[in-house]
C-alpha angles and dihedrals in degrees: 000000000000115000128181140148135236139180129265089253094068122091105210115198122200091254100035117141113264114242119255090218120035146156128227095206133049141213121212122200109209145163126216123280090024142112127227133180140195137168136251112200127202132187134168139178091240135044114276141174125230099216099183144350118204137172117232133188098032114109110233088224094048095092091247116111131178136201127189122201134176118238113237133187131240111221127217129178095278105006142051122203129195107234120108120085116218124231091204120114094223141025140193117232126200122228114273094017124117115230117202121207113198113212114199121191128194122195119196124231097252099050110119117245115255143084121316124186135194143132140251110224117204124192105204126162107332095325140077119227125196127208118188121229125196122185119201104199120201125204103246117103120213115229118245120261090261092057097035122132090218123066121206124189125185122179097243107184123192103130092056139345112205109109106174107033133358103271116179089187096061116107122262094227097203090052091045097050102027103028092230131133122234113275094011119135090260090049091055090046090056091047090052089054088052093047093050089047089052091053094050093047097043095245094156103164114082115212104218120204090209098175094049094048091051094046094045089044094061106269112160140188116216128212091263092061095254119139120219104201121206114197100179097101092040089055094044093050096046092044089050092057091042087056098050104026132043103248120190100169137019114218113205120219118262120279097204127053111263120273099330093064116181092109136060131211116247145153108261136178119244122172090349090303127111114240138165111255141147132254134192116267111256095020121130090246091054095047091047089055097046093046091055104030100049098049090043090051092047093048091049093048089050091051088052090045087236100117092100094057097042116109117187124217111208107180126345114238096348115213094197135019105232097077092044093049091047094058092038091060091055090052090049092052100042103027104040114197096013111136119229126209143164146176113265124208097153120058097190097088096038100091088061091054094061110123087020106066111068098182116031118206108186118176111253094257093043088055094048091051092048105032095140092057096049094040088054092050088050089053088054092058101263119140125230143197128175135220149190125226126161091320156101095047095187117101092220084078119073108246143152104237120139113267096022118120113282087228088072089064093044098052098048091090089045088056088049091053094048093047098041101253116140101191147038131212128198124174097202112081100128112349091150099167107157092201106038107117095211117039116000138084090288109134087228097047112146099210105045120209097357093109098051142031095179133043134225117260107184093168090067097030088240143078137275118239121222137223088238089058091050090054091047090049091052091051091053089051090050090054089057090050091051090048092051090052092045090060089061104028114009094177093055093047095051093042091055094045092050090056086065103038139000101177135002087262098037115067143122112265095197109111092197089056090050093051091050091053092048089053089052088051092053093047092048090052092047092050092046091055095052 
């Protein structure tokens, strides 16, 4: 049996070349209230079974916890990519294949800085193998997701899945994969798994399907055109994620139909039954909805004392400005002080949205092609995040596609820090459509991995994490480290970050170089706290 270790920045394929020089143990460099991961690799000339993987030497009450997961592959028609992480306790490995075990460590906030040592014990075949683990713990403490400097939003969809038009024929993915009905006990169990995953991976912006929660919660429209809003399910759902995740902002579902504009989403009445539908912008039906829905939403948020953390999506990736401005004016009138934001993949209408958009979210390539515009808006006090979606396809841009270097995921938040972005949006948390030809879990999907960062796991009524998510998590933690250093020595923080990345399409691809800079960051933080 051949055993060696590698970092979380390495994508190890089943038939990767074994290293000529290797180590059988590993040292992690961590701060408090953080996660860190690395890999243990095994390979043998014959088939074997890994029966168990256990941590040894770490006191369960020490504030240090460990989890070990087997790397799996996701298979397409002509390709297989390492990405999902299994929740199974054992795995069978074919001869000549490399099996990666991802070890994830969490260190609590009150653990004292210092060196901690233990082992990972692996029962494989008829033998037990031991890999040493040393944790060098530094004194800084990462803030919680609620207090984080960096905001991360994924479009996590469990209450509904259509994203362009209401489509009653589209699959309910949780029902399809898990066989559960919405709001059943199993459904809430899956949502808890998602919420806990969000907390661990610093996804601190909750995408709220406002319309669906109101409709499913009993909201009705009477024959006189009066809405009777029921907020019970909305409250239960938001409070649920507040309980199990660390939510900084709530991001309200879009008011206007994506990209094409011209119509808004609303609750309508068809055959005496409330349904989600669309209506032309400017029509009496649309205005009746907006004049009742927005003030009711604002009043309810105010009652909950959530109005200050509510961010309102207007229209995803607007192709023209009129529709966006139309709905924005209603928000301004009926939800005073609420900030509006959206993803931008088309620069043409953006000049007309100045003084309207509060939080700009240009795609990484849109920003790089229009830096002067967005840098000017930043100088005028506007906020900004960035995002990836479908494009750019060129690997000189940091992106999250399957098969791309994990470093590309890791350095996105570094690029945000260098270029004064304080958040990241990605639409694809769990778009698991098995038939969609573009983004989903279809074996022929064109854009692989863009629609999901986690995988369904019906056997365990939960989800499978991914190695891309781990890299993204680590990048979000790095942003917090850079921000902590910037409070004490801004010049040092930006100098270090710029050694890694200058622009979203101008960065150093060398993982060894990255790890050296991160070590410099940790040492700089440690020295600044002395």
